[in-house]
C-alpha positions as CSV (number, residue, x, y, z in Angstrom):
1,M,6.5,-6.1,17.5
2,N,4.6,-6.9,14.2
3,Q,2.2,-4.0,14.6
4,F,-1.1,-4.1,12.1
5,A,-0.4,-8.0,11.6
6,S,-3.8,-9.6,12.7
7,Y,-5.4,-6.1,13.1
8,A,-4.9,-5.0,9.8
9,K,-8.3,-6.6,7.8
10,Y,-10.2,-4.4,10.0
11,Y,-8.5,-1.2,9.6
12,D,-10.7,0.5,6.9
13,D,-13.8,-1.0,8.8
14,M,-12.9,1.0,12.4
15,Y,-12.1,4.1,10.2
16,Q,-14.9,3.9,7.7
17,G,-16.3,7.6,9.3
18,K,-12.9,9.3,8.8
19,D,-13.1,12.4,6.3
20,Y,-10.0,11.1,4.7
21,S,-11.6,13.8,1.7
22,K,-11.7,16.4,3.9
23,E,-8.2,15.5,5.2
24,T,-7.0,15.7,1.6
25,D,-8.5,19.0,1.4
26,L,-6.1,20.1,4.0
27,I,-2.7,18.3,2.8
28,E,-3.3,20.2,-0.6
29,L,-3.8,23.4,0.9
30,A,-0.6,23.2,2.9
31,F,0.6,22.2,-0.3
32,Q,-0.6,25.6,-1.9
33,K,0.2,27.7,1.0
34,F,4.1,26.6,2.0
35,S,5.6,24.9,-1.1
36,P,7.4,27.0,-2.9
37,H,6.6,25.1,-6.1
38,P,3.9,23.1,-7.6
39,V,3.3,19.9,-5.9
40,K,2.6,16.9,-8.5
41,N,4.7,13.7,-6.8
42,I,4.6,13.0,-3.2
43,L,6.5,10.5,-0.7
44,S,3.9,9.2,1.5
45,L,5.2,7.7,5.0
46,G,3.4,5.1,7.0
47,C,0.8,4.9,4.0
48,G,-0.9,1.9,5.8
49,T,-4.0,0.8,3.6
50,G,-3.8,3.6,0.9
51,T,-6.9,5.7,1.2
52,Y,-4.8,9.0,1.5
53,E,-2.8,7.8,-1.7
54,I,-5.7,7.1,-3.5
55,E,-7.8,9.9,-2.8
56,L,-4.5,11.9,-3.9
57,A,-4.4,9.9,-6.6
58,K,-8.0,10.8,-7.9
59,R,-6.9,14.6,-8.2
60,G,-4.6,14.0,-10.6
61,Y,-1.0,13.5,-7.8
62,T,1.4,10.4,-8.1
63,A,2.5,8.9,-4.6
64,T,4.9,6.4,-3.4
65,G,3.3,5.2,-0.5
66,V,5.9,3.5,2.6
67,D,4.8,1.1,5.2
68,L,6.3,-1.6,7.1
69,S,3.2,-3.6,7.6
70,A,3.1,-6.3,4.6
71,E,-0.6,-6.8,5.8
72,M,-1.7,-3.3,5.6
73,L,0.1,-2.8,2.1
74,K,-1.7,-6.2,0.8
75,E,-4.9,-4.3,1.9
76,A,-3.8,-1.0,0.3
77,R,-2.8,-3.4,-3.4
78,N,-6.5,-4.4,-3.3
79,K,-7.8,-0.8,-2.7
80,I,-5.7,0.9,-5.2
81,S,-6.7,-1.7,-8.3
82,Q,-10.4,-1.5,-7.4
83,N,-9.9,2.0,-7.4
84,S,-8.2,2.3,-11.3
85,V,-5.4,4.1,-9.6
86,S,-2.5,1.7,-10.2
87,D,-0.8,4.0,-12.5
88,K,-0.3,6.7,-10.0
89,I,0.9,5.2,-7.0
90,K,4.0,2.8,-6.0
91,L,4.0,0.7,-2.7
92,V,7.3,0.0,-1.1
93,Q,7.8,-1.7,2.5
94,S,10.1,-0.5,4.3
95,D,10.8,0.9,7.9
96,I,10.6,4.8,7.5
97,R,13.4,5.2,9.8
98,A,16.0,3.7,6.9
99,L,14.2,4.7,3.2
100,P,15.2,2.7,0.2
101,K,17.2,4.2,-2.4
102,F,14.4,6.0,-4.4
103,R,15.6,7.3,-8.0
104,E,13.4,9.8,-7.9
105,T,12.5,13.3,-5.9
106,F,9.6,13.9,-4.4
107,D,7.8,17.3,-4.4
108,A,6.4,16.8,-1.1
109,A,6.6,14.6,1.9
110,I,3.1,13.9,3.8
111,M,3.1,11.4,7.1
112,M,-0.6,11.1,8.5
113,F,-2.9,9.7,10.8
114,N,-0.3,10.2,13.5
115,I,2.5,8.1,12.0
116,A,4.5,10.0,14.4
117,G,3.3,7.9,17.3
118,Y,5.0,5.1,16.3
119,Q,8.4,7.1,16.3
120,H,9.2,6.7,20.0
121,T,12.6,8.9,20.4
122,V,13.6,12.1,19.2
123,D,16.1,10.2,17.3
124,D,13.7,7.8,15.5
125,M,11.8,11.1,14.3
126,A,15.4,12.4,13.1
127,M,16.2,9.4,11.2
128,V,12.4,10.0,9.6
129,A,13.8,13.7,9.1
130,R,16.8,12.7,7.2
131,G,15.3,10.3,5.3
132,V,12.3,12.7,3.8
133,S,14.9,15.4,3.6
134,S,17.1,13.2,1.2
135,Y,14.3,12.9,-1.6
136,I,12.6,16.4,-1.1
137,S,13.3,18.9,-3.6
138,A,15.0,22.0,-2.0
139,G,11.9,24.1,0.0
140,G,9.6,21.0,-0.2
141,I,7.4,20.4,2.2
142,F,6.9,18.1,4.6
143,L,3.0,17.5,6.4
144,F,2.5,15.3,9.4
145,D,0.1,15.3,12.2
146,A,1.0,14.5,15.8
147,W,-0.2,14.2,19.6
148,N,0.2,17.7,21.3
149,G,2.0,16.3,25.1
150,P,0.9,19.0,27.1
151,A,-3.1,18.3,25.8
152,V,-2.5,14.3,26.5
153,V,-1.2,14.8,30.0
154,A,-4.5,17.2,30.7
155,D,-6.9,14.8,29.4
156,P,-5.5,11.0,29.8
157,P,-6.9,8.3,27.8
158,T,-9.5,6.3,28.7
159,D,-10.9,2.7,27.8
160,R,-13.7,3.1,24.6
161,T,-15.8,0.1,22.7
162,K,-16.4,0.6,19.2
163,V,-18.9,-1.6,17.3
164,I,-19.5,-1.8,13.8
165,E,-22.2,-3.7,12.4
166,K,-21.7,-4.5,8.5
167,P,-24.8,-5.5,5.8
168,D,-23.3,-9.1,5.9
169,G,-24.4,-9.6,9.4
170,T,-20.7,-9.0,10.7
171,K,-20.5,-7.6,13.9
172,L,-17.1,-5.8,14.8
173,T,-16.4,-5.0,18.5
174,R,-13.4,-3.4,19.1
175,I,-12.0,-2.2,22.7
176,T,-9.4,0.2,23.0
177,R,-7.6,0.2,26.2
178,G,-5.3,2.9,26.7
179,S,-2.8,4.5,30.1
180,L,-0.4,7.2,30.4
181,D,3.7,6.3,30.8
182,K,4.5,9.8,31.6
183,D,8.2,8.5,31.7
184,N,8.6,7.3,28.1
185,K,6.1,9.8,26.8
186,L,3.7,7.5,25.1
187,V,0.0,6.8,25.2
188,K,-0.1,2.7,25.7
189,I,-2.6,1.3,23.5
190,R,-4.2,-2.3,23.3
191,F,-6.4,-2.8,20.8
192,E,-9.0,-6.0,21.1
193,V,-11.0,-6.7,18.1
194,T,-13.8,-9.7,18.1
195,E,-15.7,-10.5,14.8
196,E,-19.0,-12.0,15.1
197,K,-21.3,-13.3,12.4
198,N,-25.1,-13.8,13.1
199,G,-24.1,-14.2,17.0
200,E,-21.6,-16.2,16.0
201,K,-18.3,-15.6,17.6
202,K,-15.6,-15.7,14.4
203,E,-12.3,-14.6,15.5
204,S,-10.5,-12.3,18.4
205,V,-7.4,-10.7,17.8
206,A,-5.1,-7.8,20.4
207,E,-2.4,-5.8,19.4
208,D,-0.6,-3.2,21.5
209,H,0.1,0.1,19.6
210,P,2.1,2.2,22.5
211,M,2.3,6.1,20.8
212,R,4.2,8.7,21.3
213,Y,3.4,12.5,22.0
214,W,5.4,14.8,21.4
215,E,6.2,18.7,22.9
216,I,6.8,21.3,19.8
217,Q,10.4,21.7,20.9
218,E,11.2,18.2,20.7
219,L,9.9,18.3,16.9
220,Q,11.8,21.2,15.9
221,S,15.1,19.5,17.7
222,A,14.4,16.1,15.7
223,L,13.7,18.2,12.4
224,S,16.5,20.4,12.4
225,E,19.0,17.3,13.0
226,G,17.5,15.8,9.9
227,G,18.0,18.7,7.7
228,L,14.4,20.1,7.7
229,E,12.9,23.3,9.4
230,L,9.8,23.4,11.2
231,I,7.7,26.4,9.8
232,K,4.3,26.1,11.6
233,T,2.0,24.0,13.7
234,T,-1.4,24.6,13.8
235,S,-4.9,23.2,15.2
236,F,-5.5,19.6,13.3
237,I,-7.5,20.2,10.0
238,D,-7.1,23.9,10.3
239,L,-4.0,25.9,9.1
240,E,-5.0,29.1,10.4
241,K,-5.7,28.2,14.4
242,P,-3.0,27.6,16.8
243,V,-2.1,24.2,18.6
244,S,-4.7,24.1,21.3
245,N,-3.5,22.6,24.8
246,T,-7.1,20.9,24.8
247,A,-6.9,19.2,21.7
248,W,-4.6,15.6,21.3
249,D,-4.3,16.3,17.5
250,M,-1.7,19.0,16.0
251,Q,-0.3,19.7,12.8
252,V,3.1,20.1,11.6
253,I,4.5,22.2,8.6
254,A,8.6,21.7,7.7
255,K,10.5,22.2,5.1
256,K,14.0,21.2,3.3
257,V,16.3,24.0,4.3
């Protein structure tokens, strides 16, 4: 399945309201609270269009972003160049379950915006953890977010519509269709995007994005199998609040054993 192919060029428009700066504050706070050493060089898994990496680069970090989608990496390269941070960010096309050989060791690793959902099995997540463990320093942390299973089951997905109107007269309409597959612990998502300009339809695309939701014990097992220790789970964006079974998003902090 070639996810983030046709959808890639609409991705940043659809998430233009996401507070990446605030989430980067969270990343930095996690580094300060949980890393035994200063963090300067970061491995970022599922980097997409590179927004987190650009935010981090502007704050003085260097980052290596890894993503499977050539289309998303194309968008990332354009943004990185526009923001004049090409000297601080490297991009690599790869499946994050089978990382290429890096010559360097990273101080920490991140995997933001529910990339954990694209790992559909405990074995998938263990492969990711094993790769992280191979390339981060001893005691280095691995920070990521995931969907909390009990919250997803208690409040299952519904269909939603989002409309973006751009200054040039372009109108983007995204219909998100969601259904629950409890047997496989998946939220089956279908994105349908229609692009219009000045009332004329230009393009329609659709992509399926099945996303895994997780029990904390499953994540703990996968991380352990990969050589990492789960040290804390919290509510998303607040490292002091416990995981809530009324909110889908949770934050996970692990470290290299």
